[in-house]
PyMOL CGO cylinders between C-alpha atoms (Angstrom):
from pymol import cmd
from pymol.cgo import CYLINDER

trace = [
    CYLINDER, 0.00, 0.00, 0.00, 1.56, 3.29, -1.07, 0.3, 1, 1, 1, 1, 1, 1,
    CYLINDER, 1.56, 3.29, -1.07, 1.43, 6.62, 0.76, 0.3, 1, 1, 1, 1, 1, 1,
    CYLINDER, 1.43, 6.62, 0.76, -1.45, 8.00, -1.33, 0.3, 1, 1, 1, 1, 1, 1,
    CYLINDER, -1.45, 8.00, -1.33, -3.64, 4.94, -0.76, 0.3, 1, 1, 1, 1, 1, 1,
    CYLINDER, -3.64, 4.94, -0.76, -2.90, 5.06, 2.96, 0.3, 1, 1, 1, 1, 1, 1,
    CYLINDER, -2.90, 5.06, 2.96, -3.74, 8.75, 3.26, 0.3, 1, 1, 1, 1, 1, 1,
    CYLINDER, -3.74, 8.75, 3.26, -6.94, 8.37, 1.22, 0.3, 1, 1, 1, 1, 1, 1,
    CYLINDER, -6.94, 8.37, 1.22, -7.96, 5.51, 3.52, 0.3, 1, 1, 1, 1, 1, 1,
    CYLINDER, -7.96, 5.51, 3.52, -7.37, 7.71, 6.57, 0.3, 1, 1, 1, 1, 1, 1,
    CYLINDER, -7.37, 7.71, 6.57, -9.34, 10.55, 4.97, 0.3, 1, 1, 1, 1, 1, 1,
    CYLINDER, -9.34, 10.55, 4.97, -12.25, 8.20, 4.27, 0.3, 1, 1, 1, 1, 1, 1,
    CYLINDER, -12.25, 8.20, 4.27, -12.25, 7.00, 7.89, 0.3, 1, 1, 1, 1, 1, 1,
    CYLINDER, -12.25, 7.00, 7.89, -12.31, 10.59, 9.12, 0.3, 1, 1, 1, 1, 1, 1,
    CYLINDER, -12.31, 10.59, 9.12, -15.16, 11.40, 6.72, 0.3, 1, 1, 1, 1, 1, 1,
    CYLINDER, -15.16, 11.40, 6.72, -17.10, 8.38, 8.00, 0.3, 1, 1, 1, 1, 1, 1,
    CYLINDER, -17.10, 8.38, 8.00, -16.52, 9.50, 11.62, 0.3, 1, 1, 1, 1, 1, 1,
    CYLINDER, -16.52, 9.50, 11.62, -17.88, 12.95, 10.79, 0.3, 1, 1, 1, 1, 1, 1,
    CYLINDER, -17.88, 12.95, 10.79, -20.93, 11.39, 9.09, 0.3, 1, 1, 1, 1, 1, 1,
    CYLINDER, -20.93, 11.39, 9.09, -21.68, 9.41, 12.26, 0.3, 1, 1, 1, 1, 1, 1,
    CYLINDER, -21.68, 9.41, 12.26, -21.26, 12.54, 14.40, 0.3, 1, 1, 1, 1, 1, 1,
    CYLINDER, -21.26, 12.54, 14.40, -24.00, 14.27, 12.37, 0.3, 1, 1, 1, 1, 1, 1,
    CYLINDER, -24.00, 14.27, 12.37, -26.53, 11.72, 13.65, 0.3, 1, 1, 1, 1, 1, 1,
    CYLINDER, -26.53, 11.72, 13.65, -25.79, 12.82, 17.23, 0.3, 1, 1, 1, 1, 1, 1,
    CYLINDER, -25.79, 12.82, 17.23, -26.67, 16.50, 16.69, 0.3, 1, 1, 1, 1, 1, 1,
    CYLINDER, -26.67, 16.50, 16.69, -29.95, 17.49, 18.33, 0.3, 1, 1, 1, 1, 1, 1,
    CYLINDER, -29.95, 17.49, 18.33, -32.22, 20.44, 17.65, 0.3, 1, 1, 1, 1, 1, 1,
    CYLINDER, -32.22, 20.44, 17.65, -30.93, 23.30, 15.49, 0.3, 1, 1, 1, 1, 1, 1,
    CYLINDER, -30.93, 23.30, 15.49, -31.52, 27.02, 15.44, 0.3, 1, 1, 1, 1, 1, 1,
    CYLINDER, -31.52, 27.02, 15.44, -29.89, 30.07, 13.96, 0.3, 1, 1, 1, 1, 1, 1,
    CYLINDER, -29.89, 30.07, 13.96, -29.32, 33.33, 15.78, 0.3, 1, 1, 1, 1, 1, 1,
    CYLINDER, -29.32, 33.33, 15.78, -27.95, 34.17, 19.19, 0.3, 1, 1, 1, 1, 1, 1,
    CYLINDER, -27.95, 34.17, 19.19, -29.24, 34.33, 22.74, 0.3, 1, 1, 1, 1, 1, 1,
    CYLINDER, -29.24, 34.33, 22.74, -28.40, 36.90, 25.42, 0.3, 1, 1, 1, 1, 1, 1,
    CYLINDER, -28.40, 36.90, 25.42, -28.78, 36.82, 29.17, 0.3, 1, 1, 1, 1, 1, 1,
    CYLINDER, -28.78, 36.82, 29.17, -29.70, 40.47, 29.65, 0.3, 1, 1, 1, 1, 1, 1,
    CYLINDER, -29.70, 40.47, 29.65, -28.83, 40.41, 33.38, 0.3, 1, 1, 1, 1, 1, 1,
    CYLINDER, -28.83, 40.41, 33.38, -25.15, 40.24, 32.41, 0.3, 1, 1, 1, 1, 1, 1,
    CYLINDER, -25.15, 40.24, 32.41, -25.31, 43.46, 30.38, 0.3, 1, 1, 1, 1, 1, 1,
    CYLINDER, -25.31, 43.46, 30.38, -24.13, 46.83, 31.67, 0.3, 1, 1, 1, 1, 1, 1,
    CYLINDER, -24.13, 46.83, 31.67, -26.41, 48.25, 33.00, 0.3, 1, 1, 1, 1, 1, 1,
    CYLINDER, -26.41, 48.25, 33.00, -28.14, 44.97, 33.93, 0.3, 1, 1, 1, 1, 1, 1,
    CYLINDER, -28.14, 44.97, 33.93, -31.62, 44.36, 32.59, 0.3, 1, 1, 1, 1, 1, 1,
    CYLINDER, -31.62, 44.36, 32.59, -34.24, 41.73, 33.17, 0.3, 1, 1, 1, 1, 1, 1,
    CYLINDER, -34.24, 41.73, 33.17, -34.76, 38.58, 31.10, 0.3, 1, 1, 1, 1, 1, 1,
    CYLINDER, -34.76, 38.58, 31.10, -33.40, 36.68, 28.14, 0.3, 1, 1, 1, 1, 1, 1,
    CYLINDER, -33.40, 36.68, 28.14, -33.39, 37.47, 24.45, 0.3, 1, 1, 1, 1, 1, 1,
    CYLINDER, -33.39, 37.47, 24.45, -33.10, 35.57, 21.16, 0.3, 1, 1, 1, 1, 1, 1,
    CYLINDER, -33.10, 35.57, 21.16, -32.07, 37.49, 18.04, 0.3, 1, 1, 1, 1, 1, 1,
    CYLINDER, -32.07, 37.49, 18.04, -31.99, 36.26, 14.44, 0.3, 1, 1, 1, 1, 1, 1,
    CYLINDER, -31.99, 36.26, 14.44, -32.28, 37.53, 10.88, 0.3, 1, 1, 1, 1, 1, 1,
    CYLINDER, -32.28, 37.53, 10.88, -35.49, 36.99, 8.90, 0.3, 1, 1, 1, 1, 1, 1,
    CYLINDER, -35.49, 36.99, 8.90, -35.53, 38.24, 5.30, 0.3, 1, 1, 1, 1, 1, 1,
    CYLINDER, -35.53, 38.24, 5.30, -32.73, 40.69, 6.04, 0.3, 1, 1, 1, 1, 1, 1,
    CYLINDER, -32.73, 40.69, 6.04, -34.39, 42.12, 9.14, 0.3, 1, 1, 1, 1, 1, 1,
    CYLINDER, -34.39, 42.12, 9.14, -33.35, 41.52, 12.74, 0.3, 1, 1, 1, 1, 1, 1,
    CYLINDER, -33.35, 41.52, 12.74, -36.06, 39.86, 14.82, 0.3, 1, 1, 1, 1, 1, 1,
    CYLINDER, -36.06, 39.86, 14.82, -35.78, 39.82, 18.62, 0.3, 1, 1, 1, 1, 1, 1,
    CYLINDER, -35.78, 39.82, 18.62, -37.86, 37.63, 20.92, 0.3, 1, 1, 1, 1, 1, 1,
    CYLINDER, -37.86, 37.63, 20.92, -38.09, 37.72, 24.71, 0.3, 1, 1, 1, 1, 1, 1,
    CYLINDER, -38.09, 37.72, 24.71, -37.52, 34.29, 26.29, 0.3, 1, 1, 1, 1, 1, 1,
    CYLINDER, -37.52, 34.29, 26.29, -38.19, 32.43, 29.50, 0.3, 1, 1, 1, 1, 1, 1,
    CYLINDER, -38.19, 32.43, 29.50, -35.13, 30.88, 31.20, 0.3, 1, 1, 1, 1, 1, 1,
    CYLINDER, -35.13, 30.88, 31.20, -35.97, 27.35, 29.98, 0.3, 1, 1, 1, 1, 1, 1,
    CYLINDER, -35.97, 27.35, 29.98, -36.35, 28.63, 26.40, 0.3, 1, 1, 1, 1, 1, 1,
    CYLINDER, -36.35, 28.63, 26.40, -33.05, 30.51, 26.75, 0.3, 1, 1, 1, 1, 1, 1,
    CYLINDER, -33.05, 30.51, 26.75, -31.22, 27.32, 27.73, 0.3, 1, 1, 1, 1, 1, 1,
    CYLINDER, -31.22, 27.32, 27.73, -32.87, 25.19, 25.03, 0.3, 1, 1, 1, 1, 1, 1,
    CYLINDER, -32.87, 25.19, 25.03, -32.24, 27.74, 22.28, 0.3, 1, 1, 1, 1, 1, 1,
    CYLINDER, -32.24, 27.74, 22.28, -28.66, 28.23, 23.45, 0.3, 1, 1, 1, 1, 1, 1,
    CYLINDER, -28.66, 28.23, 23.45, -28.04, 24.51, 22.99, 0.3, 1, 1, 1, 1, 1, 1,
    CYLINDER, -28.04, 24.51, 22.99, -29.80, 24.49, 19.60, 0.3, 1, 1, 1, 1, 1, 1,
    CYLINDER, -29.80, 24.49, 19.60, -27.63, 27.41, 18.41, 0.3, 1, 1, 1, 1, 1, 1,
    CYLINDER, -27.63, 27.41, 18.41, -24.48, 25.62, 19.60, 0.3, 1, 1, 1, 1, 1, 1,
    CYLINDER, -24.48, 25.62, 19.60, -25.65, 22.52, 17.69, 0.3, 1, 1, 1, 1, 1, 1,
    CYLINDER, -25.65, 22.52, 17.69, -26.16, 24.62, 14.55, 0.3, 1, 1, 1, 1, 1, 1,
    CYLINDER, -26.16, 24.62, 14.55, -22.62, 26.00, 14.78, 0.3, 1, 1, 1, 1, 1, 1,
    CYLINDER, -22.62, 26.00, 14.78, -21.21, 22.50, 15.33, 0.3, 1, 1, 1, 1, 1, 1,
    CYLINDER, -21.21, 22.50, 15.33, -23.17, 21.26, 12.30, 0.3, 1, 1, 1, 1, 1, 1,
    CYLINDER, -23.17, 21.26, 12.30, -21.79, 24.05, 10.11, 0.3, 1, 1, 1, 1, 1, 1,
    CYLINDER, -21.79, 24.05, 10.11, -18.23, 23.33, 11.27, 0.3, 1, 1, 1, 1, 1, 1,
    CYLINDER, -18.23, 23.33, 11.27, -18.64, 19.59, 10.65, 0.3, 1, 1, 1, 1, 1, 1,
    CYLINDER, -18.64, 19.59, 10.65, -20.03, 20.20, 7.16, 0.3, 1, 1, 1, 1, 1, 1,
    CYLINDER, -20.03, 20.20, 7.16, -17.07, 22.46, 6.29, 0.3, 1, 1, 1, 1, 1, 1,
    CYLINDER, -17.07, 22.46, 6.29, -14.66, 19.71, 7.41, 0.3, 1, 1, 1, 1, 1, 1,
    CYLINDER, -14.66, 19.71, 7.41, -16.57, 17.09, 5.42, 0.3, 1, 1, 1, 1, 1, 1,
    CYLINDER, -16.57, 17.09, 5.42, -16.52, 19.29, 2.32, 0.3, 1, 1, 1, 1, 1, 1,
    CYLINDER, -16.52, 19.29, 2.32, -12.73, 19.71, 2.56, 0.3, 1, 1, 1, 1, 1, 1,
    CYLINDER, -12.73, 19.71, 2.56, -12.21, 15.98, 3.12, 0.3, 1, 1, 1, 1, 1, 1,
    CYLINDER, -12.21, 15.98, 3.12, -14.47, 15.19, 0.18, 0.3, 1, 1, 1, 1, 1, 1,
    CYLINDER, -14.47, 15.19, 0.18, -12.43, 17.41, -2.12, 0.3, 1, 1, 1, 1, 1, 1,
    CYLINDER, -12.43, 17.41, -2.12, -9.18, 15.86, -0.91, 0.3, 1, 1, 1, 1, 1, 1,
    CYLINDER, -9.18, 15.86, -0.91, -10.52, 12.36, -1.56, 0.3, 1, 1, 1, 1, 1, 1,
    CYLINDER, -10.52, 12.36, -1.56, -12.04, 13.24, -4.93, 0.3, 1, 1, 1, 1, 1, 1,
    CYLINDER, -12.04, 13.24, -4.93, -8.96, 15.01, -6.25, 0.3, 1, 1, 1, 1, 1, 1,
    CYLINDER, -8.96, 15.01, -6.25, -6.48, 12.46, -4.88, 0.3, 1, 1, 1, 1, 1, 1,
    CYLINDER, -6.48, 12.46, -4.88, -8.07, 9.81, -7.14, 0.3, 1, 1, 1, 1, 1, 1,
    CYLINDER, -8.07, 9.81, -7.14, -7.91, 12.08, -10.19, 0.3, 1, 1, 1, 1, 1, 1,
    CYLINDER, -7.91, 12.08, -10.19, -5.67, 11.00, -13.02, 0.3, 1, 1, 1, 1, 1, 1,
    CYLINDER, -5.67, 11.00, -13.02, -2.70, 13.39, -13.18, 0.3, 1, 1, 1, 1, 1, 1,
    CYLINDER, -2.70, 13.39, -13.18, -1.90, 14.19, -16.78, 0.3, 1, 1, 1, 1, 1, 1,
    CYLINDER, -1.90, 14.19, -16.78, 1.59, 15.49, -17.63, 0.3, 1, 1, 1, 1, 1, 1,
    CYLINDER, 1.59, 15.49, -17.63, 0.22, 18.55, -19.36, 0.3, 1, 1, 1, 1, 1, 1,
    CYLINDER, 0.22, 18.55, -19.36, -1.93, 19.61, -16.43, 0.3, 1, 1, 1, 1, 1, 1,
    CYLINDER, -1.93, 19.61, -16.43, -0.38, 21.17, -13.37, 0.3, 1, 1, 1, 1, 1, 1,
    CYLINDER, -0.38, 21.17, -13.37, -1.46, 19.89, -9.97, 0.3, 1, 1, 1, 1, 1, 1,
    CYLINDER, -1.46, 19.89, -9.97, -4.13, 21.83, -8.15, 0.3, 1, 1, 1, 1, 1, 1,
    CYLINDER, -4.13, 21.83, -8.15, -2.95, 23.82, -5.16, 0.3, 1, 1, 1, 1, 1, 1,
    CYLINDER, -2.95, 23.82, -5.16, -4.59, 23.59, -1.74, 0.3, 1, 1, 1, 1, 1, 1,
    CYLINDER, -4.59, 23.59, -1.74, -5.89, 27.16, -1.99, 0.3, 1, 1, 1, 1, 1, 1,
    CYLINDER, -5.89, 27.16, -1.99, -7.67, 26.36, -5.27, 0.3, 1, 1, 1, 1, 1, 1,
    CYLINDER, -7.67, 26.36, -5.27, -9.31, 23.33, -3.64, 0.3, 1, 1, 1, 1, 1, 1,
    CYLINDER, -9.31, 23.33, -3.64, -10.38, 25.45, -0.65, 0.3, 1, 1, 1, 1, 1, 1,
    CYLINDER, -10.38, 25.45, -0.65, -8.30, 23.44, 1.80, 0.3, 1, 1, 1, 1, 1, 1,
    CYLINDER, -8.30, 23.44, 1.80, -6.55, 26.44, 3.36, 0.3, 1, 1, 1, 1, 1, 1,
]
cmd.load_cgo(trace, "trace")
């Protein structure tokens, strides 16, 4: 087994691990939540802010909603990060199997979006 085959195998295993991790992600939500009591000057309550059709929408929350939405937002960010990693791994795998012709120069990492 040569170096390229070994590295492609490792990339495929990492891709498979990331696919399995997607199944573990719970509820998802975009936006951000704020505990207004931590602001200066302190205020009362919790807030959820998100963009809807280019406009900022703010909703007052109960403490339980604040905690649940906070977790959902963290899950959304983790999902986005995992998908970016999977996309990069996919390109590495796809282009490592590509036939390299003598008249074509090799693609750089920046072109493939790997850096």
